[in-house]
MARRODO-551621 format. One line per 4 residues: number of its first residue (from 1); their letters; for each residue x, y, z of C-alpha. Coordinates in Angstrom, 3 decimals. Layout:
BEGIN
NUM	A	X Y Z; ... $
END
This chain:
BEGIN
1	XXXX	-12.892 -43.996 46.809; -9.816 -41.902 46.254; -10.747 -38.358 45.280; -6.992 -37.674 43.976 $
5	XXXX	-7.062 -40.181 41.302; -5.594 -39.447 37.711; -8.528 -38.219 36.490; -8.713 -35.716 39.116 $
9	XXXX	-4.961 -34.517 38.486; -5.374 -34.782 34.322; -8.457 -32.185 35.096; -6.138 -29.953 36.607 $
13	XXXX	-3.790 -30.171 33.792; -6.546 -29.603 31.457; -7.305 -26.433 32.985; -4.057 -25.266 32.362 $
17	XXXX	-4.533 -26.251 28.529; -7.630 -24.080 28.363; -5.276 -21.230 30.150; -2.855 -21.953 27.057 $
21	XXXX	-5.926 -21.827 24.399; -7.165 -18.337 26.198; -3.779 -16.919 24.971; -3.541 -18.497 21.507 $
25	XXXX	-1.116 -21.032 22.356; -1.271 -24.621 21.371; -3.679 -26.140 24.309; -1.259 -28.189 26.099 $
29	XXXX	-1.354 -28.138 29.762; 0.620 -29.763 32.608; 0.551 -30.125 36.463; 3.342 -31.818 38.759 $
33	XXXX	1.879 -33.902 41.799; 4.006 -34.694 44.945; 2.016 -36.454 47.886; -1.120 -35.771 46.203 $
37	XXXX	-0.560 -32.282 46.103; -0.068 -29.844 43.236; 3.213 -28.327 43.504; 3.544 -26.748 39.559 $
41	XXXX	1.003 -25.824 37.276; 1.942 -25.056 33.517; 0.801 -24.681 29.955; 2.404 -23.879 26.529 $
45	XXXX	4.066 -20.372 26.251; 5.734 -21.197 22.820; 4.255 -18.295 21.186; 3.987 -15.708 24.371 $
49	XXXX	7.773 -16.090 24.945; 8.641 -16.919 21.244; 10.602 -19.995 22.795; 10.133 -23.324 20.725 $
53	XXXX	11.306 -24.615 24.320; 8.601 -23.218 26.218; 6.389 -26.332 26.495; 3.936 -26.808 29.259 $
57	XXXX	6.006 -29.846 30.591; 9.541 -27.801 30.534; 7.831 -24.689 32.489; 6.337 -27.444 34.764 $
61	XXXX	9.612 -29.093 35.757; 11.280 -25.871 36.411; 8.541 -24.747 38.761; 8.372 -28.222 40.482 $
65	XXXX	12.078 -28.149 40.997; 12.291 -24.801 42.484; 9.450 -25.460 44.731; 11.166 -28.913 46.220 $
69	XXXX	14.774 -26.991 46.246; 16.063 -29.844 43.813; 16.454 -31.000 40.315; 15.032 -34.521 40.757 $
73	XXXX	11.110 -35.399 40.532; 11.414 -38.934 41.366; 8.528 -38.868 43.907; 6.395 -36.855 41.596 $
77	XXXX	3.626 -37.366 39.183; 3.450 -35.181 35.702; 0.076 -35.150 34.436; -0.016 -33.796 30.889 $
81	XXXX	-2.810 -33.299 28.250; -0.419 -34.753 25.292; 2.023 -37.289 24.969; 5.371 -35.673 25.743 $
85	XXXX	7.667 -34.982 22.915; 11.190 -36.078 22.456; 12.647 -32.823 24.087; 10.045 -33.053 27.322 $
89	XXXX	10.692 -37.185 27.503; 14.486 -36.165 27.722; 14.115 -33.607 30.123; 11.498 -36.156 32.248 $
93	XXXX	14.500 -38.641 32.158; 17.098 -36.291 33.236; 14.537 -35.020 36.319; 13.636 -38.851 36.823 $
97	XXXX	10.323 -38.111 36.875; 8.834 -41.134 38.968; 5.485 -41.367 36.709; 4.291 -39.914 33.415 $
101	XXXX	0.376 -39.814 33.292; -0.879 -38.302 29.788; -4.164 -37.948 27.879; -3.789 -37.976 24.316 $
105	XXXX	-1.320 -39.702 22.189; 0.564 -37.626 19.897; 1.090 -39.477 16.595; 3.303 -36.638 15.027 $
109	XXXX	5.710 -35.533 17.650; 5.124 -37.730 20.538; 8.148 -39.607 21.919; 6.937 -43.127 21.418 $
113	XXXX	7.448 -42.440 17.514; 10.964 -41.834 18.011; 12.162 -43.723 20.686; 9.977 -45.098 23.855 $
117	XXXX	13.247 -45.966 25.392; 13.684 -42.100 26.148; 12.020 -42.297 29.280; 13.872 -43.015 32.417 $
121	XXXX	13.730 -46.848 33.046; 12.492 -46.058 36.373; 9.248 -43.983 35.238; 5.974 -45.368 35.064 $
125	XXXX	3.712 -44.324 32.075; 0.223 -44.403 32.062; -1.549 -43.046 29.027; -5.103 -42.546 27.789 $
129	XXXX	-6.519 -40.283 30.906; -9.356 -38.502 29.799; -8.015 -38.655 26.179; -10.978 -37.470 24.539 $
133	XXXX	-11.203 -34.400 26.601; -7.536 -34.069 25.708; -7.594 -34.759 21.967; -10.731 -32.976 21.359 $
137	XXXX	-9.401 -29.420 22.871; -6.529 -29.857 20.524; -8.236 -30.869 17.550; -10.950 -27.738 17.994 $
141	XXXX	-7.610 -25.428 18.330; -6.113 -26.696 14.933; -9.514 -26.663 12.911; -10.311 -22.875 14.269 $
145	XX	-6.536 -22.056 13.046; -7.227 -23.527 9.704 $
END
């Protein structure tokens, strides 16, 4: 049994999403893993930073690239609780992320509704990991906001 599987790391991303929730941010979290080690953790900071580009993935890319000392993440896995938007998918393309694992689909702003080819052709995609937990956290947040 592999302890360091997709569910294990998605749970780490969910911890980040809960940190965003505690800050009244849209609860999306991300971690970047290299050789079964979390090298970057991030969550949405768009409200705190007053910056529409401060998505969890963007924060995680910067942290991982700084950790590795380079701009390419081809040997890394991005775990994110929600399907990346077009901006984050484009950034993943430029960073050449090796694999993206996400929890819940984003039927309003996910990259798939615009163009699934925005992801780098060598990037492997896995979706639906802890989908219920990931989508439920976001749903509850928006229900509370209304």
